gemmi code that builds the backbone of each chain (N, CA, C; Angstrom):
import gemmi

chains = {
    "A": [
        ("MET", (27.515, -32.770, 25.669), (26.710, -31.691, 25.084), (26.562, -30.514, 26.039)),
        ("THR", (27.304, -30.565, 27.123), (27.174, -29.470, 28.089), (27.603, -28.132, 27.509)),
        ("ASP", (28.431, -28.181, 26.480), (28.860, -26.940, 25.837), (27.729, -26.254, 25.086)),
        ("TYR", (26.670, -26.982, 24.868), (25.639, -26.462, 23.974), (24.295, -26.284, 24.659)),
        ("THR", (24.341, -26.060, 25.953), (23.097, -25.774, 26.652), (22.547, -24.457, 26.142)),
        ("THR", (21.277, -24.324, 26.176), (20.648, -23.155, 25.585), (19.804, -22.419, 26.613)),
        ("SER", (19.495, -21.198, 26.288), (18.574, -20.443, 27.117), (17.223, -20.403, 26.406)),
        ("THR", (16.218, -20.011, 27.115), (14.885, -19.982, 26.534), (14.414, -18.539, 26.436)),
        ("SER", (13.968, -18.137, 25.266), (13.489, -16.770, 25.093), (12.037, -16.684, 25.523)),
        ("ARG", (11.541, -15.473, 25.484), (10.148, -15.251, 25.887), (9.181, -16.116, 25.093)),
        ("SER", (9.497, -16.321, 23.830), (8.568, -17.070, 22.988), (8.721, -18.571, 23.179)),
        ("GLY", (9.662, -18.976, 23.984), (9.845, -20.414, 24.201), (10.746, -21.046, 23.167)),
        ("VAL", (11.270, -20.239, 22.226), (12.183, -20.794, 21.248), (13.557, -20.924, 21.885)),
        ("GLU", (14.074, -22.109, 21.820), (15.377, -22.340, 22.442), (16.484, -21.798, 21.549)),
        ("THR", (17.706, -22.066, 21.956), (18.890, -21.756, 21.157), (19.113, -20.273, 20.960)),
        ("ASP", (18.706, -19.458, 21.908), (19.085, -18.055, 21.839), (20.598, -17.937, 21.877)),
        ("GLU", (21.192, -18.835, 22.626), (22.639, -18.800, 22.703), (23.177, -20.204, 22.933)),
        ("THR", (24.089, -20.594, 22.101), (24.825, -21.816, 22.331), (26.252, -21.358, 22.559)),
        ("SER", (27.184, -22.264, 22.704), (28.543, -21.800, 22.978), (29.138, -21.082, 21.765)),
        ("GLU", (28.636, -21.387, 20.574), (29.234, -20.783, 19.381), (28.299, -19.841, 18.628)),
        ("LEU", (27.004, -20.005, 18.846), (26.043, -19.171, 18.133), (25.336, -18.248, 19.104)),
        ("ILE", (24.961, -17.089, 18.597), (24.143, -16.188, 19.406), (23.018, -15.670, 18.522)),
        ("ALA", (21.835, -15.579, 19.094), (20.686, -15.095, 18.325), (20.778, -13.588, 18.176)),
        ("SER", (20.471, -13.123, 16.966), (20.610, -11.700, 16.666), (19.723, -10.840, 17.565)),
        ("ASN", (18.636, -11.412, 18.059), (17.729, -10.610, 18.887), (18.180, -10.516, 20.345)),
        ("ILE", (19.280, -11.163, 20.665), (19.767, -11.004, 22.033), (21.220, -10.514, 22.100)),
        ("VAL", (21.761, -10.073, 20.972), (23.136, -9.546, 21.007), (23.201, -8.233, 21.769)),
        ("GLU", (22.077, -7.490, 21.762), (22.052, -6.198, 22.443), (22.442, -6.381, 23.906)),
        ("GLY", (23.388, -5.610, 24.354), (23.805, -5.693, 25.744), (25.082, -6.493, 25.957)),
        ("THR", (25.515, -7.242, 24.928), (26.775, -7.968, 25.060), (27.892, -6.953, 25.335)),
        ("LYS", (28.684, -7.242, 26.339), (29.681, -6.263, 26.760), (30.841, -6.104, 25.772)),
        ("VAL", (31.352, -4.880, 25.704), (32.510, -4.577, 24.864), (33.627, -4.056, 25.763)),
        ("TYR", (34.808, -4.616, 25.566), (35.970, -4.241, 26.360), (37.064, -3.672, 25.469)),
        ("ASN", (37.778, -2.659, 26.005), (39.021, -2.247, 25.364), (40.139, -2.822, 26.226)),
        ("ARG", (40.887, -3.754, 25.627), (41.791, -4.555, 26.442), (40.953, -5.152, 27.578)),
        ("ASN", (41.153, -4.812, 28.827), (40.316, -5.430, 29.858), (39.329, -4.481, 30.505)),
        ("GLU", (39.223, -3.279, 29.926), (38.313, -2.289, 30.490), (36.952, -2.335, 29.795)),
        ("HIS", (35.904, -2.433, 30.577), (34.550, -2.445, 30.022), (34.209, -1.041, 29.530)),
        ("ILE", (33.965, -0.915, 28.228), (33.750, 0.430, 27.666), (32.333, 0.661, 27.138)),
        ("GLY", (31.563, -0.390, 27.004), (30.209, -0.197, 26.476), (29.561, -1.525, 26.195)),
        ("GLN", (28.437, -1.482, 25.453), (27.772, -2.733, 25.099), (27.282, -2.693, 23.660)),
        ("VAL", (27.047, -3.870, 23.145), (26.576, -3.962, 21.762), (25.160, -3.410, 21.671)),
        ("TYR", (24.947, -2.522, 20.710), (23.604, -2.027, 20.427), (22.959, -2.893, 19.346)),
        ("ASN", (23.703, -3.132, 18.292), (23.254, -4.089, 17.273), (24.436, -4.507, 16.412)),
        ("PHE", (24.176, -5.454, 15.549), (25.151, -5.853, 14.532), (24.658, -5.301, 13.202)),
        ("MET", (25.586, -4.835, 12.372), (25.235, -4.494, 10.994), (25.704, -5.655, 10.130)),
        ("VAL", (24.745, -6.309, 9.492), (24.989, -7.557, 8.777), (24.896, -7.327, 7.278)),
        ("ASN", (25.835, -7.872, 6.546), (25.734, -7.851, 5.084), (24.599, -8.789, 4.683)),
        ("LYS", (23.591, -8.232, 4.046), (22.386, -8.994, 3.722), (22.631, -10.182, 2.814)),
        ("ARG", (23.623, -10.031, 1.937), (23.867, -11.098, 0.975), (24.796, -12.164, 1.522)),
        ("THR", (25.897, -11.741, 2.129), (26.880, -12.724, 2.585), (26.583, -13.247, 3.991)),
        ("GLY", (25.778, -12.502, 4.747), (25.501, -12.913, 6.119), (26.652, -12.630, 7.068)),
        ("GLN", (27.615, -11.856, 6.617), (28.753, -11.527, 7.477), (28.463, -10.253, 8.279)),
        ("VAL", (28.675, -10.329, 9.585), (28.572, -9.121, 10.401), (29.744, -8.211, 10.040)),
        ("GLU", (29.458, -6.976, 9.646), (30.515, -6.043, 9.233), (30.874, -5.086, 10.368)),
        ("TYR", (29.875, -4.718, 11.172), (30.108, -3.803, 12.291), (29.292, -4.234, 13.500)),
        ("ALA", (29.877, -4.105, 14.667), (29.106, -4.163, 15.906), (28.970, -2.722, 16.356)),
        ("VAL", (27.758, -2.253, 16.482), (27.565, -0.885, 16.942), (27.544, -0.892, 18.465)),
        ("MET", (28.476, -0.157, 19.042), (28.589, -0.106, 20.489), (27.879, 1.133, 21.013)),
        ("SER", (27.133, 0.962, 22.074), (26.520, 2.123, 22.728), (27.115, 2.284, 24.113)),
        ("PHE", (27.143, 3.503, 24.573), (27.515, 3.711, 25.969), (26.986, 5.055, 26.442)),
        ("GLY", (26.903, 5.202, 27.739), (26.453, 6.457, 28.325), (24.957, 6.608, 28.227)),
        ("GLY", (24.472, 7.761, 28.603), (23.046, 8.052, 28.514), (22.218, 7.335, 29.555)),
        ("PHE", (20.921, 7.584, 29.477), (19.990, 7.023, 30.447), (18.722, 6.689, 29.692)),
        ("LEU", (18.302, 5.434, 29.754), (17.111, 4.980, 29.042), (17.167, 5.362, 27.554)),
        ("GLY", (18.338, 5.251, 27.007), (18.473, 5.495, 25.573), (18.633, 6.960, 25.198)),
        ("ILE", (18.477, 7.856, 26.168), (18.608, 9.289, 25.867), (20.056, 9.709, 26.134)),
        ("GLY", (20.643, 10.329, 25.152), (22.013, 10.800, 25.317), (23.070, 9.740, 25.122)),
        ("GLU", (22.647, 8.572, 24.659), (23.641, 7.543, 24.382), (24.456, 7.893, 23.146)),
        ("SER", (25.677, 7.404, 23.129), (26.508, 7.554, 21.941), (26.655, 6.194, 21.282)),
        ("TYR", (26.786, 6.218, 19.974), (26.870, 4.983, 19.202), (28.121, 4.986, 18.345)),
        ("TYR", (28.866, 3.905, 18.457), (30.110, 3.791, 17.701), (30.130, 2.486, 16.917)),
        ("PRO", (30.158, 2.571, 15.604), (30.304, 1.337, 14.807), (31.740, 0.843, 14.880)),
        ("LEU", (31.920, -0.366, 15.365), (33.253, -0.968, 15.440), (33.363, -2.039, 14.364)),
        ("PRO", (34.387, -1.954, 13.516), (34.531, -2.968, 12.465), (34.708, -4.354, 13.087)),
        ("TRP", (34.015, -5.327, 12.539), (34.115, -6.690, 13.057), (35.564, -7.153, 13.104)),
        ("LYS", (36.315, -6.757, 12.069), (37.722, -7.177, 11.962), (38.583, -6.653, 13.100)),
        ("ALA", (38.092, -5.631, 13.797), (38.862, -5.071, 14.907), (38.455, -5.700, 16.242)),
        ("LEU", (37.503, -6.633, 16.204), (36.980, -7.232, 17.434), (37.368, -8.699, 17.564)),
        ("THR", (37.525, -9.107, 18.813), (37.761, -10.516, 19.129), (36.728, -10.922, 20.168)),
        ("TYR", (36.151, -12.087, 19.998), (35.245, -12.563, 21.037), (36.063, -13.246, 22.120)),
        ("ASP", (35.927, -12.756, 23.344), (36.686, -13.313, 24.458), (35.738, -14.180, 25.283)),
        ("THR", (35.972, -15.473, 25.205), (35.042, -16.389, 25.877), (35.097, -16.229, 27.392)),
        ("SER", (36.273, -15.891, 27.937), (36.348, -15.779, 29.396), (35.616, -14.524, 29.883)),
        ("LEU", (35.674, -13.450, 29.098), (34.957, -12.231, 29.462), (33.491, -12.309, 29.025)),
        ("GLY", (33.205, -13.189, 28.069), (31.843, -13.295, 27.547), (31.434, -12.050, 26.779)),
        ("GLY", (32.411, -11.444, 26.119), (32.106, -10.235, 25.364), (33.141, -9.984, 24.281)),
        ("TYR", (32.985, -8.856, 23.594), (33.894, -8.513, 22.505), (34.996, -7.594, 23.000)),
        ("MET", (36.180, -7.816, 22.474), (37.325, -7.027, 22.892), (37.931, -6.329, 21.692)),
        ("ILE", (38.276, -5.064, 21.913), (39.013, -4.305, 20.912), (40.331, -3.929, 21.585)),
        ("ASP", (41.341, -3.696, 20.802), (42.642, -3.366, 21.375), (43.099, -2.069, 20.723)),
        ("ILE", (42.852, -0.979, 21.414), (43.081, 0.315, 20.791), (43.475, 1.334, 21.862)),
        ("ASP", (44.299, 2.260, 21.475), (44.700, 3.328, 22.383), (43.467, 4.136, 22.795)),
        ("LYS", (43.400, 4.452, 24.077), (42.203, 5.115, 24.606), (41.878, 6.422, 23.873)),
        ("ARG", (42.913, 7.186, 23.571), (42.685, 8.455, 22.877), (42.089, 8.218, 21.485)),
        ("LYS", (42.628, 7.194, 20.842), (42.132, 6.822, 19.509), (40.644, 6.463, 19.595)),
        ("LEU", (40.288, 5.774, 20.651), (38.893, 5.376, 20.844), (38.006, 6.598, 21.053)),
        ("GLU", (38.503, 7.531, 21.827), (37.722, 8.748, 22.111), (37.492, 9.576, 20.848)),
        ("GLU", (38.426, 9.451, 19.907), (38.310, 10.225, 18.659), (37.558, 9.458, 17.569)),
        ("ALA", (37.056, 8.294, 17.933), (36.431, 7.437, 16.921), (35.149, 8.059, 16.363)),
        ("PRO", (34.857, 7.755, 15.090), (33.620, 8.283, 14.494), (32.402, 7.707, 15.207)),
        ("SER", (31.486, 8.559, 15.570), (30.230, 8.085, 16.168), (29.086, 8.435, 15.225)),
        ("TYR", (28.027, 7.674, 15.382), (26.821, 8.011, 14.615), (26.302, 9.368, 15.026)),
        ("ARG", (25.815, 10.069, 14.080), (25.076, 11.296, 14.368), (23.787, 11.222, 13.578)),
        ("GLU", (22.807, 11.923, 14.053), (21.551, 11.936, 13.300), (21.796, 12.495, 11.914)),
        ("GLY", (21.242, 11.844, 10.933), (21.387, 12.304, 9.561), (22.588, 11.708, 8.855)),
        ("GLU", (23.383, 10.952, 9.611), (24.564, 10.314, 9.028), (24.128, 9.280, 7.985)),
        ("THR", (24.848, 9.223, 6.902), (24.565, 8.217, 5.887), (25.671, 7.179, 5.898)),
        ("PHE", (25.293, 5.930, 6.100), (26.270, 4.848, 6.204), (26.637, 4.352, 4.808)),
        ("ASP", (27.316, 5.207, 4.084), (27.705, 4.824, 2.730), (29.138, 4.298, 2.748)),
        ("ARG", (29.667, 4.033, 1.586), (31.021, 3.473, 1.494), (32.070, 4.412, 2.073)),
        ("VAL", (31.863, 5.710, 1.859), (32.809, 6.704, 2.372), (32.863, 6.623, 3.897)),
        ("TYR", (31.680, 6.532, 4.496), (31.596, 6.452, 5.959), (32.206, 5.144, 6.466)),
        ("GLY", (31.880, 4.049, 5.789), (32.425, 2.743, 6.168), (33.943, 2.740, 6.112)),
        ("LYS", (34.462, 3.310, 5.040), (35.913, 3.337, 4.879), (36.564, 4.193, 5.968)),
        ("ARG", (35.910, 5.293, 6.297), (36.423, 6.193, 7.330), (36.521, 5.453, 8.677)),
        ("ILE", (35.507, 4.654, 8.971), (35.510, 3.891, 10.226), (36.658, 2.891, 10.224)),
        ("ASN", (36.721, 2.086, 9.159), (37.769, 1.059, 9.106), (39.162, 1.670, 9.154)),
        ("ASP", (39.327, 2.796, 8.460), (40.625, 3.474, 8.479), (40.985, 3.896, 9.904)),
        ("HIS", (39.993, 4.405, 10.618), (40.251, 4.869, 11.981), (40.793, 3.741, 12.860)),
        ("TYR", (40.234, 2.545, 12.664), (40.653, 1.411, 13.483), (41.801, 0.618, 12.856)),
        ("GLY", (42.231, 1.083, 11.684), (43.393, 0.451, 11.054), (43.147, -0.962, 10.569)),
        ("VAL", (41.912, -1.209, 10.112), (41.622, -2.520, 9.530), (41.149, -2.331, 8.100)),
        ("PRO", (41.424, -3.315, 7.228), (41.040, -3.161, 5.828), (39.535, -3.006, 5.666)),
        ("TYR", (39.195, -2.216, 4.685), (37.777, -1.996, 4.393), (37.317, -3.035, 3.384)),
        ("GLY", (36.347, -3.835, 3.789), (35.903, -4.932, 2.932), (34.807, -4.566, 1.977)),
        ("GLY", (34.374, -3.324, 2.023), (33.284, -2.912, 1.148), (31.951, -3.117, 1.844)),
        ("VAL", (31.388, -2.036, 2.313), (30.101, -2.127, 3.011), (29.010, -2.451, 2.003)),
    ],
    "B": [
        ("MET", (24.719, 8.637, -4.109), (24.560, 7.980, -2.813), (23.130, 7.511, -2.587)),
        ("THR", (22.308, 7.606, -3.602), (20.903, 7.215, -3.412), (20.769, 5.744, -3.056)),
        ("ASP", (21.756, 4.943, -3.376), (21.706, 3.526, -3.010), (21.851, 3.310, -1.510)),
        ("TYR", (22.295, 4.335, -0.831), (22.653, 4.125, 0.565), (21.820, 4.958, 1.521)),
        ("THR", (20.630, 5.290, 1.081), (19.748, 6.017, 1.983), (19.423, 5.120, 3.164)),
        ("THR", (19.176, 5.719, 4.269), (18.975, 4.945, 5.494), (17.623, 5.258, 6.114)),
        ("SER", (17.218, 4.370, 6.987), (16.010, 4.616, 7.757), (16.429, 5.021, 9.165)),
        ("THR", (15.517, 5.553, 9.907), (15.834, 6.007, 11.252), (15.074, 5.149, 12.259)),
        ("SER", (15.787, 4.622, 13.228), (15.132, 3.794, 14.240), (14.545, 4.687, 15.318)),
        ("ARG", (13.852, 4.055, 16.229), (13.229, 4.794, 17.331), (14.237, 5.615, 18.108)),
        ("SER", (15.450, 5.076, 18.222), (16.436, 5.775, 19.043), (17.127, 6.882, 18.276)),
        ("GLY", (16.801, 7.013, 17.010), (17.431, 8.059, 16.226), (18.739, 7.638, 15.605)),
        ("VAL", (19.156, 6.388, 15.835), (20.376, 5.922, 15.202), (20.065, 5.566, 13.755)),
        ("GLU", (20.818, 6.142, 12.884), (20.573, 5.892, 11.470), (21.143, 4.537, 11.070)),
        ("THR", (21.111, 4.271, 9.794), (21.746, 3.095, 9.216), (21.161, 1.784, 9.703)),
        ("ASP", (19.859, 1.761, 10.007), (19.220, 0.481, 10.275), (19.318, -0.392, 9.036)),
        ("GLU", (19.222, 0.263, 7.895), (19.309, -0.501, 6.669), (19.932, 0.355, 5.581)),
        ("THR", (20.972, -0.188, 4.973), (21.514, 0.432, 3.783), (21.257, -0.579, 2.689)),
        ("SER", (21.747, -0.327, 1.486), (21.449, -1.297, 0.430), (22.153, -2.619, 0.679)),
        ("GLU", (23.246, -2.601, 1.429), (23.989, -3.845, 1.622), (24.000, -4.341, 3.057)),
        ("LEU", (23.747, -3.455, 3.998), (23.780, -3.845, 5.410), (22.383, -3.771, 5.998)),
        ("ILE", (22.137, -4.648, 6.959), (20.882, -4.561, 7.696), (21.208, -4.703, 9.180)),
        ("ALA", (20.537, -3.912, 9.996), (20.784, -3.973, 11.439), (20.126, -5.219, 12.005)),
        ("SER", (20.858, -5.885, 12.914), (20.370, -7.151, 13.467), (19.054, -6.978, 14.213)),
        ("ASN", (18.805, -5.772, 14.725), (17.570, -5.586, 15.486), (16.352, -5.316, 14.608)),
        ("ILE", (16.569, -5.267, 13.302), (15.386, -5.107, 12.442), (15.266, -6.205, 11.390)),
        ("VAL", (16.034, -7.269, 11.539), (15.898, -8.371, 10.574), (14.562, -9.094, 10.748)),
        ("GLU", (14.039, -9.063, 11.984), (12.781, -9.746, 12.273), (11.696, -9.226, 11.340)),
        ("GLY", (11.029, -10.145, 10.674), (9.955, -9.755, 9.778), (10.353, -9.743, 8.312)),
        ("THR", (11.667, -9.808, 8.035), (12.099, -9.898, 6.638), (11.468, -11.137, 6.009)),
        ("LYS", (10.866, -10.958, 4.851), (10.115, -12.057, 4.243), (11.007, -13.172, 3.706)),
        ("VAL", (10.479, -14.387, 3.796), (11.166, -15.558, 3.258), (10.274, -16.189, 2.193)),
        ("TYR", (10.878, -16.474, 1.054), (10.152, -17.049, -0.071), (10.726, -18.415, -0.421)),
        ("ASN", (9.843, -19.330, -0.819), (10.317, -20.555, -1.457), (10.020, -20.377, -2.936)),
        ("ARG", (11.108, -20.318, -3.723), (10.955, -19.877, -5.102), (10.221, -18.540, -5.053)),
        ("ASN", (9.022, -18.409, -5.572), (8.379, -17.095, -5.492), (7.225, -17.026, -4.511)),
        ("GLU", (7.044, -18.106, -3.736), (5.937, -18.138, -2.786), (6.390, -17.644, -1.409)),
        ("HIS", (5.643, -16.714, -0.854), (5.954, -16.211, 0.479), (5.583, -17.275, 1.511)),
        ("ILE", (6.576, -17.742, 2.243), (6.314, -18.854, 3.165), (6.472, -18.486, 4.644)),
        ("GLY", (7.053, -17.354, 4.930), (7.216, -16.980, 6.335), (8.083, -15.747, 6.455)),
        ("GLN", (8.546, -15.473, 7.672), (9.419, -14.328, 7.867), (10.547, -14.675, 8.828)),
        ("VAL", (11.576, -13.863, 8.758), (12.729, -14.099, 9.627), (12.338, -13.796, 11.075)),
        ("TYR", (12.642, -14.730, 11.957), (12.446, -14.499, 13.393), (13.739, -13.926, 13.986)),
        ("ASN", (14.841, -14.558, 13.660), (16.147, -14.014, 14.037), (17.244, -14.666, 13.199)),
        ("PHE", (18.441, -14.159, 13.363), (19.622, -14.785, 12.770), (20.386, -15.473, 13.891)),
        ("MET", (20.942, -16.641, 13.606), (21.869, -17.253, 14.547), (23.277, -16.973, 14.025)),
        ("VAL", (24.039, -16.217, 14.803), (25.333, -15.702, 14.370), (26.464, -16.423, 15.106)),
        ("ASN", (27.476, -16.791, 14.377), (28.676, -17.335, 15.011), (29.375, -16.188, 15.740)),
        ("LYS", (29.492, -16.328, 17.046), (30.014, -15.242, 17.883), (31.438, -14.848, 17.533)),
        ("ARG", (32.227, -15.826, 17.084), (33.630, -15.550, 16.819), (33.854, -15.013, 15.415)),
        ("THR", (33.237, -15.690, 14.426), (33.495, -15.290, 13.043), (32.562, -14.178, 12.576)),
        ("GLY", (31.424, -14.015, 13.257), (30.460, -13.014, 12.821), (29.650, -13.450, 11.611)),
        ("GLN", (29.742, -14.723, 11.282), (28.989, -15.219, 10.124), (27.608, -15.712, 10.577)),
        ("VAL", (26.568, -15.247, 9.886), (25.231, -15.781, 10.148), (25.195, -17.228, 9.656)),
        ("GLU", (24.844, -18.148, 10.531), (24.823, -19.569, 10.162), (23.401, -20.022, 9.809)),
        ("TYR", (22.420, -19.461, 10.516), (21.028, -19.829, 10.259), (20.149, -18.591, 10.324)),
        ("ALA", (19.159, -18.555, 9.449), (18.064, -17.604, 9.606), (16.903, -18.441, 10.123)),
        ("VAL", (16.395, -18.094, 11.280), (15.265, -18.843, 11.820), (13.993, -18.220, 11.262)),
        ("MET", (13.225, -19.038, 10.557), (11.988, -18.568, 9.943), (10.817, -18.913, 10.835)),
        ("SER", (9.923, -17.975, 10.993), (8.687, -18.263, 11.726), (7.508, -18.154, 10.771)),
        ("PHE", (6.488, -18.907, 11.059), (5.245, -18.707, 10.318), (4.083, -19.252, 11.126)),
        ("GLY", (2.893, -18.813, 10.754), (1.676, -19.279, 11.421), (1.525, -18.637, 12.777)),
        ("GLY", (0.512, -19.082, 13.504), (0.277, -18.583, 14.853), (-0.313, -17.190, 14.868)),
        ("PHE", (-0.534, -16.698, 16.070), (-1.150, -15.393, 16.256), (-0.508, -14.761, 17.478)),
        ("LEU", (0.043, -13.576, 17.303), (0.751, -12.884, 18.380), (1.794, -13.766, 19.046)),
        ("GLY", (2.454, -14.555, 18.225), (3.537, -15.376, 18.754), (3.091, -16.699, 19.356)),
        ("ILE", (1.777, -16.900, 19.461), (1.279, -18.157, 20.033), (0.996, -19.136, 18.898)),
        ("GLY", (1.563, -20.305, 19.020), (1.327, -21.323, 17.998), (2.194, -21.173, 16.765)),
        ("GLU", (3.162, -20.260, 16.835), (4.065, -20.124, 15.691), (5.019, -21.310, 15.610)),
        ("SER", (5.435, -21.620, 14.390), (6.462, -22.638, 14.203), (7.751, -21.952, 13.779)),
        ("TYR", (8.873, -22.557, 14.167), (10.177, -21.966, 13.892), (11.058, -22.967, 13.164)),
        ("TYR", (11.623, -22.524, 12.061), (12.476, -23.392, 11.252), (13.820, -22.737, 11.020)),
        ("PRO", (14.883, -23.340, 11.522), (16.206, -22.806, 11.200), (16.576, -23.170, 9.763)),
        ("LEU", (16.858, -22.159, 8.959), (17.265, -22.378, 7.569), (18.746, -22.055, 7.451)),
        ("PRO", (19.535, -23.006, 6.948), (20.977, -22.726, 6.819), (21.204, -21.538, 5.888)),
        ("TRP", (22.102, -20.652, 6.290), (22.394, -19.482, 5.468), (22.783, -19.884, 4.058)),
        ("LYS", (23.541, -20.980, 3.966), (24.027, -21.456, 2.663), (22.893, -21.858, 1.717)),
        ("ALA", (21.707, -22.087, 2.269), (20.573, -22.477, 1.435), (19.735, -21.266, 1.040)),
        ("LEU", (20.143, -20.083, 1.469), (19.363, -18.870, 1.223), (20.070, -17.922, 0.264)),
        ("THR", (19.263, -17.205, -0.491), (19.767, -16.151, -1.367), (18.985, -14.888, -1.065)),
        ("TYR", (19.676, -13.771, -0.973), (18.937, -12.522, -0.789), (18.501, -12.015, -2.151)),
        ("ASP", (17.200, -11.836, -2.304), (16.639, -11.370, -3.571), (16.282, -9.896, -3.437)),
        ("THR", (17.074, -9.081, -4.116), (16.868, -7.635, -3.949), (15.513, -7.184, -4.494)),
        ("SER", (15.016, -7.838, -5.553), (13.744, -7.392, -6.107), (12.582, -7.758, -5.175)),
        ("LEU", (12.689, -8.911, -4.506), (11.647, -9.303, -3.550), (11.880, -8.630, -2.188)),
        ("GLY", (13.125, -8.199, -1.950), (13.458, -7.607, -0.652), (13.396, -8.623, 0.471)),
        ("GLY", (13.740, -9.859, 0.142), (13.695, -10.904, 1.159), (14.593, -12.073, 0.789)),
        ("TYR", (14.554, -13.105, 1.632), (15.391, -14.280, 1.413), (14.622, -15.350, 0.669)),
        ("MET", (15.321, -16.014, -0.225), (14.690, -17.050, -1.024), (15.409, -18.362, -0.800)),
        ("ILE", (14.584, -19.416, -0.666), (15.121, -20.765, -0.609), (14.525, -21.474, -1.821)),
        ("ASP", (15.194, -22.491, -2.293), (14.692, -23.201, -3.471), (14.613, -24.672, -3.084)),
        ("ILE", (13.430, -25.097, -2.692), (13.292, -26.436, -2.145), (11.908, -26.986, -2.470)),
        ("ASP", (11.855, -28.278, -2.654), (10.571, -28.935, -2.903), (9.648, -28.714, -1.709)),
        ("LYS", (8.392, -28.426, -1.997), (7.437, -28.080, -0.944), (7.325, -29.184, 0.118)),
        ("ARG", (7.299, -30.420, -0.334), (7.190, -31.529, 0.618), (8.416, -31.577, 1.548)),
        ("LYS", (9.574, -31.336, 0.942), (10.826, -31.310, 1.701), (10.767, -30.215, 2.780)),
        ("LEU", (10.186, -29.106, 2.393), (10.056, -27.995, 3.337), (9.123, -28.361, 4.490)),
        ("GLU", (8.047, -29.035, 4.148), (7.085, -29.419, 5.186), (7.672, -30.421, 6.177)),
        ("GLU", (8.640, -31.181, 5.697), (9.266, -32.198, 6.560), (10.500, -31.646, 7.295)),
        ("ALA", (10.748, -30.367, 7.113), (11.975, -29.783, 7.677), (11.955, -29.790, 9.203)),
        ("PRO", (13.151, -29.910, 9.800), (13.224, -29.888, 11.269), (12.786, -28.527, 11.807)),
        ("SER", (11.914, -28.552, 12.781), (11.509, -27.300, 13.428), (11.963, -27.332, 14.878)),
        ("TYR", (12.110, -26.140, 15.417), (12.415, -26.052, 16.851), (11.278, -26.631, 17.661)),
        ("ARG", (11.641, -27.292, 18.705), (10.652, -27.700, 19.697), (11.197, -27.262, 21.032)),
        ("GLU", (10.314, -27.068, 21.957), (10.788, -26.700, 23.298), (11.674, -27.802, 23.840)),
        ("GLY", (12.776, -27.410, 24.387), (13.693, -28.383, 24.969), (14.753, -28.861, 23.987)),
        ("GLU", (14.629, -28.414, 22.733), (15.612, -28.789, 21.712), (16.984, -28.203, 22.063)),
        ("THR", (17.998, -28.993, 21.834), (19.349, -28.502, 22.051), (20.027, -28.287, 20.708)),
        ("PHE", (20.501, -27.064, 20.464), (21.096, -26.718, 19.175), (22.570, -27.096, 19.196)),
        ("ASP", (22.816, -28.377, 19.228), (24.198, -28.835, 19.253), (24.648, -29.187, 17.837)),
        ("ARG", (25.828, -29.728, 17.731), (26.366, -30.050, 16.405), (25.504, -31.081, 15.685)),
        ("VAL", (24.977, -32.032, 16.451), (24.137, -33.080, 15.858), (22.900, -32.447, 15.214)),
        ("TYR", (22.298, -31.509, 15.947), (21.106, -30.830, 15.441), (21.446, -29.969, 14.218)),
        ("GLY", (22.548, -29.238, 14.309), (22.987, -28.401, 13.190), (23.235, -29.226, 11.935)),
        ("LYS", (23.884, -30.360, 12.130), (24.191, -31.212, 10.987), (22.902, -31.763, 10.375)),
        ("ARG", (21.953, -32.096, 11.235), (20.674, -32.634, 10.764), (19.957, -31.593, 9.887)),
        ("ILE", (19.996, -30.357, 10.319), (19.350, -29.292, 9.544), (20.025, -29.141, 8.188)),
        ("ASN", (21.358, -28.992, 8.210), (22.070, -28.798, 6.946), (21.878, -29.978, 6.009)),
        ("ASP", (21.888, -31.195, 6.558), (21.672, -32.378, 5.733), (20.298, -32.326, 5.076)),
        ("HIS", (19.308, -31.887, 5.842), (17.951, -31.835, 5.301), (17.877, -30.925, 4.080)),
        ("TYR", (18.601, -29.807, 4.141), (18.568, -28.854, 3.033), (19.651, -29.117, 1.994)),
        ("GLY", (20.438, -30.165, 2.243), (21.443, -30.555, 1.251), (22.567, -29.558, 1.100)),
        ("VAL", (22.936, -28.894, 2.197), (24.082, -27.983, 2.131), (25.129, -28.455, 3.137)),
        ("PRO", (26.415, -28.194, 2.834), (27.462, -28.678, 3.733), (27.344, -28.067, 5.116)),
        ("TYR", (27.697, -28.851, 6.094), (27.661, -28.383, 7.482), (29.002, -27.758, 7.833)),
        ("GLY", (28.973, -26.483, 8.166), (30.231, -25.771, 8.397), (30.704, -25.833, 9.825)),
        ("GLY", (29.940, -26.501, 10.680), (30.331, -26.549, 12.088), (29.656, -25.434, 12.853)),
        ("VAL", (28.638, -25.775, 13.624), (27.921, -24.756, 14.389), (28.801, -24.269, 15.525)),
    ],
}
model = gemmi.Model(1)
for chain_id, residues in chains.items():
    chain = gemmi.Chain(chain_id)
    for i, (resn, *xyz) in enumerate(residues, 1):
        res = gemmi.Residue()
        res.name, res.seqid = resn, gemmi.SeqId(i, " ")
        for name, pos in zip(("N", "CA", "C"), xyz):
            atom = gemmi.Atom()
            atom.name, atom.element = name, gemmi.Element(name[0])
            atom.pos, atom.b_iso = gemmi.Position(*pos), 0.0
            res.add_atom(atom)
        chain.add_residue(res)
    model.add_chain(chain)
structure = gemmi.Structure()
structure.add_model(model)
structure.setup_entities()
C-alpha cells in the first residue's frame, strides 16, 4: 500500500493525494511543463458538472501575488500527467504556446471560445 | 449566449462557472441532496490525475468552522447533477447513507477503501 500514502490537509482530512487521485482543492500549483521545460502551474481545473470530466486545466504564470498573472486554459486532451515530473506536460511549439488564447477580463467561456482553444492546440473539441 | 454567462473570481479570471463547466476552486459548498433533502455540501472532488475524471465528490456536513465536520466520499457514478436544484443528487435509503463509510484521520485511500465505498453505494468500482 506504499503507493497510496496520503497527505493530511489543514482540516485533517486525509487523501488529498494518492498515487492516482488528487483533491481538487490542492491541484493549484501543480507544475506544467512544455516538453521538459517548466512553463507555469495549474490555477484550477474546469470540470464538466454533469460528466465529472476535467475539460481544461487553467495554467497561470508570471505576475506577483496574483497581480499581472496570465491565465491559459489548456485542453485536457492536450495534457499528459508525467509521474516522474509530478506534473502535467504539453507538447507544443514554443511560438504556438506564446500565441495561445489567454483569459481576459470579460471573456465569456462559451462554445465558440472553447472551440477556439481546442483548435489552437489541435485537439478535438468535445463540447464545453 | 445567455446560457454561458460567467462569474468573476477574486483574481478577475472569468469562467469560474459556465452552464456546463465549474472551476475546481469553487466546487466547495455545492449542495448535495438525497432525493430532495439537502444533506450536505461538496468539500472537494477527488480527480484521477491521468484521466481527469472525477472519481469521488467528498461531502461534508455538520460541525462548525470546520471543527467536528464529517466527510463522506460519494462515488461520482452515484451522483447526478440536478440543474434545477443547482447541486448533486444521490438516491439512497437514509439508513444506508447513515452507515456510509466516512473519512477518519489516518485512513488510507487505497483500492480496498475505494472498493468499499463503491460497494456501499452499489456502483461498480472503476479502479481508484
